[in-house]
C-alpha positions in Angstrom: -15.9 -25.1 86.6 -14.7 -26.2 90.0 -11.7 -27.9 91.7 -12.6 -31.4 93.0 -9.1 -32.9 93.5 -5.5 -32.1 93.6 -3.1 -35.0 93.7 0.7 -35.1 93.9 2.9 -37.6 92.2 6.6 -37.6 93.4 9.4 -38.3 90.8 12.0 -40.7 91.8 14.1 -43.6 90.5 16.1 -41.5 87.9 16.6 -38.4 89.7 19.7 -36.7 88.1 22.7 -35.3 89.9 22.3 -31.8 91.4 25.8 -30.8 91.9 24.9 -30.5 95.5 27.3 -31.0 98.3 24.8 -33.7 99.7 24.4 -35.2 96.3 21.1 -36.5 95.2 20.6 -40.2 94.7 18.5 -41.7 91.9 15.7 -42.7 94.4 15.7 -39.1 96.1 12.5 -37.3 95.4 12.8 -33.3 95.1 10.5 -33.0 92.0 6.7 -33.5 92.3 4.0 -33.3 89.6 0.8 -31.9 90.6 -2.6 -33.0 88.9 -5.7 -30.8 89.3 -9.3 -32.1 88.4 -12.3 -30.6 87.8 -16.1 -31.4 88.0 -16.3 -30.7 84.3 -13.6 -33.5 83.3 -10.7 -30.9 82.4 -7.4 -31.6 83.9 -4.4 -29.5 84.5 -0.7 -30.3 85.4 1.7 -28.3 87.2 5.1 -29.0 88.7 6.7 -28.4 92.2 10.4 -28.3 93.1 10.0 -29.9 96.6 9.8 -33.7 97.6 6.6 -35.6 97.6 6.0 -35.7 101.4 6.2 -32.0 101.6 3.7 -31.4 98.8 1.3 -33.9 100.0 1.4 -32.6 103.5 0.8 -28.9 101.9 -2.1 -30.1 100.1 -3.8 -31.4 103.2 -3.4 -28.2 104.7 -4.5 -26.3 101.7 -7.6 -28.6 100.8 -10.2 -26.7 102.6 -9.2 -23.6 100.7 -9.1 -24.9 97.2 -11.9 -27.5 97.1 -14.8 -26.5 95.2 -13.0 -23.2 94.1 -13.1 -22.1 90.5 -10.4 -23.9 88.4 -10.5 -20.9 85.7 -9.3 -18.3 88.0 -5.6 -19.0 88.6 -4.6 -15.7 89.9 -7.4 -15.1 92.4 -7.3 -18.6 93.8 -3.7 -18.7 94.1 -3.7 -15.5 96.0 -6.3 -16.9 98.1 -4.0 -19.6 99.1 -1.2 -17.4 99.8 -3.0 -15.1 101.8 -4.4 -17.7 104.3 -1.1 -19.3 104.8 1.3 -16.6 105.8 1.5 -18.3 109.1 2.2 -21.7 107.9 4.9 -21.7 105.4 5.2 -18.5 103.5 8.2 -19.0 101.4 8.4 -22.6 102.0 6.9 -25.9 100.8 3.3 -24.3 101.2 4.5 -21.6 98.8 6.3 -24.2 96.6 3.2 -26.2 96.3 0.9 -23.4 95.7 3.3 -22.9 92.6 2.3 -26.3 91.1 -1.4 -25.7 91.9 -1.3 -22.4 90.0 0.6 -23.6 87.0 -2.1 -26.5 86.6 -4.9 -23.9 86.8 -3.5 -21.9 83.9 -3.1 -24.9 82.0 -6.8 -25.6 82.8 -7.5 -22.0 81.7 -5.9 -22.3 78.5 -7.5 -25.6 77.5 -10.9 -24.1 78.4 -10.4 -21.1 76.3 -8.6 -23.0 73.5 -5.3 -20.7 73.9 -2.0 -21.4 74.9 -1.0 -19.8 78.3 1.3 -17.2 76.6 -1.4 -15.5 74.7 -3.6 -15.6 78.0 -0.7 -13.7 79.6 -0.9 -11.0 77.2 0.3 -12.1 73.7 3.2 -14.0 72.1 6.3 -12.0 71.3 7.8 -15.1 69.6 7.3 -18.8 68.4 10.8 -20.3 69.5 13.1 -19.7 72.1 16.9 -20.7 72.4 17.3 -23.3 75.2 20.8 -23.4 76.9 22.0 -26.7 78.1 22.4 -26.7 81.9 25.5 -28.9 82.6 27.5 -29.8 86.0 31.2 -28.6 86.1 33.7 -31.4 86.2 37.6 -31.5 86.4 39.0 -29.5 83.5 40.0 -32.7 81.6 36.3 -33.8 81.8 34.5 -30.6 80.5 34.7 -31.6 76.9 32.9 -34.7 77.7 29.9 -32.9 79.2 29.8 -30.4 76.4 30.6 -32.0 73.0 27.8 -34.7 73.1 25.1 -32.1 73.9 26.8 -29.8 71.2 26.3 -32.6 68.9 22.5 -32.6 69.5 22.2 -29.1 68.3 22.7 -27.1 71.5 24.5 -23.8 70.9 24.2 -22.3 74.5 25.7 -23.9 77.5 25.7 -23.1 81.2 28.1 -24.9 83.5 27.7 -24.9 87.3 28.4 -26.3 90.7 30.9 -29.1 91.1 34.5 -28.0 92.1 34.1 -24.5 91.0 34.8 -21.8 93.8 35.8 -24.5 96.3 39.4 -25.2 95.2 41.5 -22.5 94.0 41.5 -19.7 91.2 43.9 -21.8 88.8 41.2 -24.7 89.0 38.2 -22.2 88.5 39.7 -20.9 85.2 41.1 -24.2 83.8 37.2 -25.3 84.0 36.1 -22.2 82.0 38.9 -22.4 79.5 38.2 -26.0 79.0 34.3 -25.4 78.5 34.9 -22.5 76.1 37.1 -24.5 73.9 34.6 -27.4 73.7 31.7 -25.1 73.2 33.4 -23.1 70.5 34.0 -19.2 70.2 30.5 -18.6 68.6 28.6 -20.5 71.4 26.9 -18.8 74.4 28.5 -19.8 77.5 27.4 -19.1 81.0 28.6 -19.8 84.6 26.8 -20.6 87.6 28.9 -20.8 90.9 26.1 -22.4 92.8 26.2 -20.0 95.7 23.1 -21.7 97.3 24.8 -24.8 98.0 25.3 -25.7 101.5 28.0 -23.6 103.2 29.2 -21.8 100.1 32.7 -20.5 100.7 32.9 -17.9 97.9 32.8 -14.3 99.4 32.7 -10.8 97.6 36.5 -10.6 96.8 36.3 -14.2 95.6 33.3 -13.1 93.2 34.8 -9.8 92.1 38.2 -11.7 91.1 36.0 -14.4 89.3 34.1 -12.0 87.5 37.4 -10.4 86.2 38.5 -13.8 84.8 35.2 -14.7 83.2 35.1 -11.7 81.0 38.2 -13.1 79.3 36.2 -16.0 78.1 33.2 -14.0 76.8 30.9 -15.3 79.5 27.5 -14.1 79.1 26.3 -14.1 82.7 27.8 -15.0 86.2 25.1 -16.8 88.3 24.6 -17.2 91.9 28.0 -15.8 92.6 27.5 -15.1 96.3 25.4 -16.6 99.1 21.7 -16.0 98.3 21.2 -13.9 101.3 24.0 -11.3 100.5 22.0 -8.5 99.1 24.7 -5.8 99.7 27.4 -7.9 98.2 25.4 -8.6 95.1 24.9 -5.0 94.7 28.4 -4.0 95.0 29.4 -6.9 92.8 27.0 -5.9 89.9 28.5 -2.4 90.2 32.1 -3.6 89.6 31.7 -6.5 87.4 32.2 -6.6 83.5 30.3 -9.8 83.2 26.2 -9.5 84.0 25.1 -10.8 87.2 22.1 -13.2 87.6 20.4 -14.7 90.4 17.1 -15.0 92.4 16.3 -18.8 91.9 15.7 -19.4 95.7 13.6 -16.3 96.3 9.8 -16.8 96.5 6.9 -14.4 95.7 7.1 -11.0 94.4 7.8 -9.4 97.9 11.2 -11.2 98.4 12.1 -10.0 94.8 11.3 -6.3 95.2 14.2 -5.4 97.5 16.8 -7.0 95.1 15.4 -5.2 92.1 14.9 -1.8 93.7 18.7 -2.1 95.2 20.1 -3.0 91.6 21.5 -6.5 92.7 20.9 -8.1 89.4 21.4 -7.6 85.7 19.2 -10.5 85.1 16.6 -12.4 87.4 15.6 -15.9 87.6 12.8 -16.8 89.4 11.7 -20.5 89.4 8.1 -20.9 88.6 7.8 -24.1 90.2 8.8 -22.4 93.7 8.0 -19.0 93.3 4.3 -19.1 93.2 3.5 -20.4 89.7 3.0 -18.4 86.7 0.7 -15.8 88.2 3.6 -14.8 90.7 6.4 -15.0 88.1 4.3 -12.8 85.6 4.4 -10.1 88.3 7.9 -10.4 89.1 8.7 -10.4 85.3 6.8 -7.0 84.9 8.4 -5.6 88.1 11.9 -6.5 86.6 11.1 -5.1 83.3 10.3 -1.8 85.2 13.6 -1.8 86.9 15.4 -2.5 83.7 16.4 -6.0 84.7 16.1 -9.1 82.3 14.0 -11.7 83.2 15.1 -15.5 82.3 13.0 -18.2 83.9 14.4 -21.1 86.0 11.5 -23.6 86.0 13.9 -26.1 84.2 13.4 -29.1 86.6 10.7 -31.2 84.9 9.1 -31.1 81.4 5.9 -29.2 83.0 8.3 -26.6 84.5 9.9 -26.2 81.1 6.6 -25.8 79.5 5.6 -23.2 81.9 9.1 -21.3 81.2 8.3 -21.5 77.5 4.8 -20.1 77.9 6.4 -17.3 79.9 9.2 -16.7 77.5 6.7 -16.2 74.7 5.0 -13.4 76.7 7.9 -11.1 77.5 9.7 -9.3 74.7 13.2 -9.3 76.4 13.0 -13.3 77.4 14.7 -15.2 74.2 16.4 -18.0 76.1 15.3 -20.5 78.7 17.3 -23.1 80.9 17.2 -26.9 79.7 18.5 -29.6 81.9 19.7 -32.0 79.4 19.9 -35.8 80.2 17.0 -35.8 82.7 14.3 -38.1 82.1 11.9 -36.0 84.1 12.4 -33.6 81.0 12.9 -35.6 78.1 10.3 -38.5 78.8 7.5 -36.9 80.9 6.1 -35.1 77.8 4.5 -37.2 75.2 6.6 -36.6 71.9 9.5 -35.1 74.1 11.3 -32.0 72.8 13.3 -31.3 69.7 15.6 -28.6 68.7 15.4 -27.2 65.0 18.3 -26.8 62.7 19.1 -23.4 64.3 19.3 -24.9 67.9 16.0 -23.5 68.8 12.9 -24.7 70.7 9.5 -24.5 69.5 7.0 -22.8 71.9 4.0 -25.0 72.1 0.8 -23.3 70.8 -1.6 -25.9 71.9 -4.1 -24.7 74.4 -2.8 -24.6 78.0 0.7 -25.5 78.7 0.7 -27.1 75.1 2.0 -30.4 76.3 0.4 -33.8 77.2 2.0 -35.7 80.2 3.0 -39.2 79.3 1.0 -41.1 81.7 3.0 -44.2 81.5 6.3 -42.3 82.3 4.7 -40.7 85.1 3.5 -44.0 86.6 7.0 -45.2 86.4 8.7 -42.4 87.9 6.2 -42.1 90.6 5.5 -45.6 91.4 1.8 -45.2 90.9 0.3 -48.2 88.9 -2.2 -46.1 87.2 -1.9 -42.2 86.9 -5.0 -41.6 85.1 -7.4 -42.8 87.9 
């Protein structure tokens, strides 16, 4: 079975807020769906956390490498693409685009073999997983408005991030967390994401240490992106003194970038993004490496229904991964998969057991988001 065509569909028109300093507008495109077609009529779908223009340019660069390649050997084909593009974008848009291709090839392999991707990765440790609602931080008096409607939908775990946190003063930071804990309830999981990868992040090591000390009083499950994403030594030092688990890694790509952080002991929890890191093939290797270093693996491919589907399959294949991120209120997650997503009575999300990623793309929704009149042609 050979690859005949790879096409990109940029998602825009209803792009949700990102909490970024240079805030996203609804018409901005930062998420792109990738479709891989084969000479035997099997189609695979993937997702890239990168704008459509960059994905299309990367596909043009990669085309001579993937056209006519095997569509059922995702790891080998993806490594071929990585190895032949060291000089033209390792770690950037090219690597991100390879991520989407790799996810789609795993989807194809699953469809051809009649197995969910998680089983092809070695076996399913679980049939369902707890999703945590990923929410932006607001002013303290608005946090209940963010959390309570999501709580009413059945979510029992919440992560709050970005916004004014870390950019004003310690009093404001604590007021936000206190309001979130009160709204979520004492029994809910609550995580805090500082958003250290935002432009010109001001939080330094001393701020992070003091903030971690405050967070322990609110039973915060982990402190994410507390520092600038290149501050390896500060992350190591922070983890040694923090009473709250430290997480990060969402902006790193490929396993080679993660190894120094894991070896140095920078994280309690590592969060590679399957739509950027190199796809399922690369994320599996990072997760295995993390396990060897005693670091918990929690995936970060929350940005579209296909990224979430890939995360669910990965979560099924690793014994310690019992929670995934869910960006609530995003049509690119809620509407892109036929049938959408539903929580059960325990606030858990079923891991699809159909072949491949286990989800079907809603072509009408994709056409509406991408502006392409017919996405099946």
